[in-house]
C-alpha positions as CSV (number, residue, x, y, z in Angstrom):
1,M,-8.2,-24.2,4.8
2,Y,-6.2,-21.0,4.2
3,T,-6.6,-19.1,1.1
4,N,-4.8,-15.9,-0.2
5,T,-6.8,-13.7,-2.6
6,Y,-4.6,-10.7,-3.4
7,M,-4.2,-9.1,-0.1
8,I,-7.0,-10.9,1.6
9,S,-6.1,-14.1,3.4
10,K,-8.7,-16.3,5.1
11,Y,-8.0,-19.1,7.5
12,S,-11.1,-21.2,8.4
13,H,-11.1,-24.7,10.1
14,K,-13.1,-26.3,12.9
15,G,-15.0,-23.1,13.6
16,L,-12.0,-20.9,13.6
17,T,-11.9,-18.0,11.3
18,W,-9.1,-15.5,10.7
19,V,-9.4,-13.0,7.9
20,D,-6.2,-10.8,7.3
21,L,-6.5,-7.7,5.1
22,E,-3.3,-6.2,4.0
23,S,-3.7,-2.6,2.5
24,P,-7.4,-3.2,1.7
25,S,-9.1,-1.1,-0.8
26,E,-12.4,0.6,0.7
27,E,-14.2,-1.8,-1.5
28,E,-12.6,-4.8,0.3
29,L,-13.0,-3.4,3.5
30,S,-16.7,-2.7,3.3
31,H,-17.3,-6.3,1.9
32,T,-15.5,-7.8,4.6
33,V,-17.3,-5.8,7.3
34,D,-20.6,-6.5,5.9
35,L,-19.8,-10.3,5.5
36,H,-18.9,-10.5,9.0
37,S,-21.8,-8.2,10.3
38,I,-19.3,-5.9,11.9
39,P,-21.2,-2.7,13.6
40,S,-21.0,0.5,11.8
41,Y,-19.2,2.4,14.7
42,I,-16.3,-0.2,14.3
43,H,-16.3,0.5,10.5
44,E,-16.1,4.1,11.3
45,K,-13.2,3.5,13.5
46,I,-11.3,1.6,10.8
47,N,-11.8,4.5,8.5
48,R,-10.6,7.0,10.6
49,N,-7.2,5.1,10.2
50,D,-6.2,6.2,13.7
51,K,-3.0,4.6,14.7
52,E,-3.2,5.2,18.5
53,N,-2.8,2.1,20.5
54,K,-6.1,1.1,21.9
55,I,-8.4,-1.8,23.0
56,E,-12.1,-1.6,23.4
57,E,-14.9,-3.9,24.2
58,K,-18.4,-3.4,23.3
59,D,-21.3,-5.4,22.0
60,D,-19.4,-8.7,21.9
61,F,-16.7,-7.0,19.7
62,L,-13.1,-6.6,20.7
63,F,-11.7,-3.9,18.7
64,A,-7.9,-3.2,19.1
65,T,-5.4,-1.2,17.4
66,L,-1.5,-1.9,18.1
67,N,1.8,-0.6,16.6
68,V,4.1,-3.3,16.1
69,P,7.4,-2.0,14.5
70,R,9.0,-3.7,11.6
71,I,12.8,-3.6,11.7
72,T,14.8,-4.1,8.5
73,D,18.3,-3.1,7.4
74,E,17.0,-0.4,5.2
75,V,14.1,1.3,7.1
76,N,11.7,0.9,10.3
77,I,8.3,0.9,9.6
78,D,5.6,1.6,12.2
79,N,2.9,-0.9,11.3
80,A,-0.5,-0.3,12.9
81,I,-2.6,-3.5,13.2
82,T,-6.5,-3.3,13.8
83,F,-7.8,-6.4,15.3
84,I,-11.6,-7.0,15.5
85,M,-12.8,-10.2,17.2
86,N,-15.8,-11.9,18.3
87,D,-16.8,-15.3,18.9
88,N,-17.1,-16.2,15.1
89,F,-13.8,-14.6,13.7
90,V,-10.6,-12.8,14.1
91,L,-10.2,-10.0,11.6
92,T,-6.6,-8.2,11.3
93,I,-6.1,-5.2,9.0
94,H,-2.6,-3.7,8.3
95,E,-0.9,-1.6,5.6
96,H,2.5,-3.4,5.3
97,P,3.3,-7.1,5.0
98,I,3.7,-9.0,8.3
99,Q,6.3,-11.7,8.3
100,A,4.6,-13.3,11.6
101,F,1.1,-13.4,10.1
102,D,2.5,-15.1,7.0
103,T,4.3,-17.7,9.2
104,F,1.3,-18.3,11.4
105,G,-0.9,-18.8,8.4
106,K,1.5,-21.6,6.9
107,E,1.5,-23.2,10.5
108,M,-1.9,-23.2,10.6
109,E,-2.2,-25.0,7.2
110,L,0.3,-27.4,8.3
111,D,-2.1,-28.3,11.2
112,I,-4.9,-29.0,8.9
113,L,-2.9,-31.1,6.7
114,V,-1.4,-33.1,9.6
115,A,-4.7,-33.4,10.9
116,E,-3.4,-33.1,14.5
117,E,-5.6,-31.9,17.4
118,S,-5.2,-28.2,17.4
119,K,-4.3,-26.4,20.6
120,I,-6.3,-23.4,19.4
121,K,-10.0,-24.3,20.3
122,N,-11.7,-21.0,19.9
123,N,-11.3,-17.5,18.1
124,H,-10.0,-16.1,21.5
125,L,-7.1,-18.5,21.5
126,L,-6.5,-17.6,17.8
127,F,-6.3,-14.0,18.8
128,A,-3.8,-14.9,21.5
129,H,-1.7,-16.9,19.1
130,L,-1.6,-14.2,16.6
131,L,-0.3,-11.8,19.2
132,K,2.3,-14.2,20.5
133,N,3.4,-14.8,16.9
134,L,3.8,-11.1,16.6
135,Y,5.7,-10.7,19.8
136,L,8.1,-13.6,19.1
137,H,8.8,-12.4,15.6
138,S,9.6,-8.9,17.0
139,E,11.9,-10.4,19.5
140,K,13.6,-12.3,16.8
141,Q,14.1,-9.0,14.8
142,L,15.6,-7.2,18.0
143,V,18.1,-10.3,18.6
144,E,19.2,-10.0,15.0
145,S,19.6,-6.1,15.3
146,N,21.4,-6.6,18.6
147,N,23.8,-9.1,16.9
148,K,24.6,-6.6,14.1
149,I,25.1,-3.8,16.5
150,N,27.6,-5.9,18.5
151,H,29.5,-7.0,15.2
152,F,29.8,-3.4,14.3
153,K,31.1,-2.5,17.7
154,K,33.6,-5.3,17.2
155,Q,34.7,-3.9,13.8
156,I,34.8,-0.1,15.3
157,I,37.0,-1.5,18.1
158,Q,39.4,-3.4,15.9
159,N,39.5,-0.5,13.3
160,G,40.1,1.8,16.3
161,K,43.2,-0.3,17.4
162,K,44.6,-0.3,13.9
163,I,44.2,3.4,13.8
164,K,46.1,3.7,17.2
165,W,48.8,1.5,15.7
166,F,48.9,3.7,12.6
167,A,48.9,6.8,14.7
168,V,51.8,5.4,16.8
169,L,53.7,4.6,13.6
170,A,53.2,7.9,12.0
171,I,54.6,9.6,15.0
172,I,57.5,7.3,15.1
173,L,58.0,8.1,11.5
174,F,57.6,11.9,11.9
175,I,60.1,11.8,14.9
176,T,62.7,9.7,12.8
177,T,62.2,12.1,9.9
178,I,62.9,15.1,12.3
179,I,66.0,13.2,13.9
180,F,67.5,12.7,10.5
181,I,66.9,16.1,9.3
182,W,68.7,17.6,12.4
183,L,71.5,15.2,12.0
C-alpha cells in the first residue's frame, strides 16, 4: 500500500517498507526516527543537514547522502537526498519534490493492484530500484536538455545565415547608393 500524508509518503507491501519525507518538520522527522528505531547518531547526522555526498554503514544501518540535481527550464536545484536503510525499511529524506520517487511510488502501487510477483524481494533491492529510478530520471532530463540545446543551436545557425544575407544585401544597397550618388 502507498499512502501520502502531507509530505510523508509510505509504501508497505510484502515485508517491504519505504518511507519518503519531503521537507519534513523536526516533529515529523523525530517521529519517523523513533518509529523505526533509528540510532541517535544517525538522527544527529540528519539534523546537521550536511549535503556532502557520503555513504556509511554501521550497526546494520546504511546512511547515505547523494546530491541529485533537478534540471528545469527555470532553475537547476541541487537536491541532497538522505537514504537510511536496514533490513526492515528504506527511508528517504529530501527538501524538494522528486519526480522519480513519485513515479516509482505509482509503479509500486500498480504492482500491488495487479498482484504480480514483484522483482523487488527485500529492502536492499528496493533501495537499488530507487537509485535506478533516480538515475533514469536524471538521464531523461539530460537528454531533454541536450535536445533543447541542439534546437537552440539550429536556430542560432539559421538566424546567423539570415544575418549574413541581410549584411550582404545591406552592403549591396550601400554600394548601389554610393554608385547612384557618384553618377
